[in-house]
C-alpha positions as MATLAB code, in Angstrom:
seq = 'MDETFITLSINKFLSENNYEVIQCIPPGGQGGIYYSLKNNIIYPDIICLKDKILYIGENKTLFNESDEKKLIELSNEESLFEKSQKIVDNFLKSKNKPQEKIEDIKFFLGFSSSSKKQSNVHINILVDNNGKVLLKN';
ca = [
       0.000    0.000    0.000;
       1.428    3.375   -1.001;
       0.480    7.021   -0.518;
      -1.281    7.165   -3.895;
      -3.551    4.266   -2.862;
      -4.288    6.015    0.460;
      -5.089    9.335   -1.254;
      -7.289    7.844   -3.973;
      -9.153    5.634   -1.472;
      -9.914    8.641    0.731;
     -10.939   10.726   -2.288;
     -13.348    7.963   -3.366;
     -14.797    7.733    0.159;
     -15.301   11.502    0.342;
     -17.008   11.646   -3.049;
     -19.292    8.708   -2.201;
     -20.281   10.391    1.074;
     -21.282   13.737   -0.420;
     -18.188   15.752    0.413;
     -17.325   18.407   -2.167;
     -13.688   17.640   -2.992;
     -12.006   20.961   -3.719;
      -8.463   19.631   -4.095;
      -6.969   16.145   -4.166;
      -3.254   15.859   -4.878;
      -1.701   12.407   -5.241;
       2.026   12.139   -4.440;
       4.211   13.854   -6.999;
       1.417   16.200   -8.023;
       1.353   19.874   -7.223;
      -1.843   21.581   -6.223;
      -2.909   25.049   -7.072;
      -4.397   25.742   -3.647;
      -2.011   26.532   -0.843;
      -1.721   28.270    2.501;
       1.152   30.670    3.190;
       2.529   30.484    6.691;
       5.303   32.569    8.224;
       8.101   30.190    7.233;
       6.360   27.764    4.942;
       3.877   27.168    2.153;
       1.486   24.252    2.625;
      -0.229   22.499   -0.292;
      -2.787   20.239    1.445;
      -3.229   16.796   -0.109;
      -7.006   17.038    0.250;
      -9.362   19.939    0.842;
     -13.085   19.206    0.969;
     -16.341   20.700    2.166;
     -19.460   19.224    3.745;
     -22.236   20.845    5.772;
     -20.361   24.169    6.049;
     -17.287   22.438    7.483;
     -14.014   22.622    5.568;
     -11.712   19.622    5.963;
      -7.988   19.893    5.289;
      -5.900   16.729    5.183;
      -2.475   15.267    4.668;
      -1.856   11.654    3.651;
       1.069    9.297    4.069;
       1.476    5.532    4.039;
       1.891    5.526    7.840;
       1.153    8.126   10.526;
       3.573   11.014   10.085;
       4.416   13.383   12.950;
       5.728   16.102   10.635;
       2.365   16.203    8.824;
       0.620   16.417   12.192;
       2.839   19.362   13.184;
       2.229   21.002    9.805;
      -1.537   20.837   10.340;
      -1.203   22.158   13.902;
       0.819   25.078   12.555;
      -1.843   25.705    9.910;
      -4.668   25.498   12.471;
      -2.984   28.269   14.467;
      -2.628   30.571   11.463;
      -4.311   33.931   12.109;
      -5.848   34.296    8.652;
      -6.934   30.643    8.277;
     -10.689   31.308    8.182;
     -10.360   34.256    5.813;
      -8.126   32.358    3.366;
     -10.293   29.224    3.613;
     -13.471   31.182    2.925;
     -11.864   32.587   -0.249;
     -10.976   29.046   -1.341;
     -14.571   27.894   -0.752;
     -16.021   30.978   -2.480;
     -13.863   30.425   -5.573;
     -14.686   26.718   -5.689;
     -18.445   27.196   -5.360;
     -18.400   30.003   -7.931;
     -16.539   27.751  -10.395;
     -19.273   25.119   -9.931;
     -22.100   27.685  -10.260;
     -23.254   26.822   -6.747;
     -24.582   29.254   -4.137;
     -22.045   30.725   -1.750;
     -21.983   29.475    1.818;
     -20.120   30.616    4.868;
     -17.900   27.995    6.471;
     -18.635   27.487   10.153;
     -15.689   25.298   11.108;
     -12.398   23.919    9.829;
     -11.275   20.418   10.765;
      -8.003   18.681   10.022;
      -7.284   15.046    9.259;
      -4.401   12.698    8.664;
      -4.914    9.834    6.232;
      -2.785    6.691    6.446;
      -2.817    2.885    6.544;
      -4.937    1.160    9.183;
      -1.851   -0.962    9.942;
      -0.012    2.075   11.345;
       0.789    1.616   15.021;
       0.599    5.360   15.802;
      -2.358    7.709   15.383;
      -3.049   11.363   16.008;
      -4.493   12.513   19.313;
      -5.060   15.965   17.823;
      -6.672   15.501   14.404;
      -9.194   13.177   12.786;
      -7.549    9.916   11.683;
      -8.733    8.524    8.354;
      -7.497    4.954    8.129;
      -7.392    2.924    4.923;
      -7.208   -0.875    4.894;
      -5.579   -3.047    2.215;
      -8.863   -3.210    0.271;
      -9.264    0.569    0.178;
     -11.982    0.615    2.845;
     -11.924    3.854    4.831;
     -12.434    4.084    8.594;
     -12.790    7.358   10.513;
     -11.259    7.641   13.987;
     -11.312   10.713   16.191;
];
């Protein structure tokens, strides 16, 4: 199981469960949507929207502490809501859908269900060898 399998399995799960996938970047790809932080630029692997909640995620084969820290850093960014609302506005406009105000932003880490470590901070999205997705908080 590799990171591409993890990413595509999560993308499929999100689409099948009525999430609006705004960005999905498999490994090696480069997304157009990014967040500028003080010392870093973050291109999230997945950005999606459901029920006025924006989800931002990073995927790896196994749990990755540096991705967890990256998402913590992003969650503390002062302009996170403002930048995220612009991303949602542009996405919905491109799809000719009515604008909606995001009410919350949640972060997730996607990785193999065989990983021994998990996040205590973010949502864990676990993928088994068959591509089945499990959500763990």
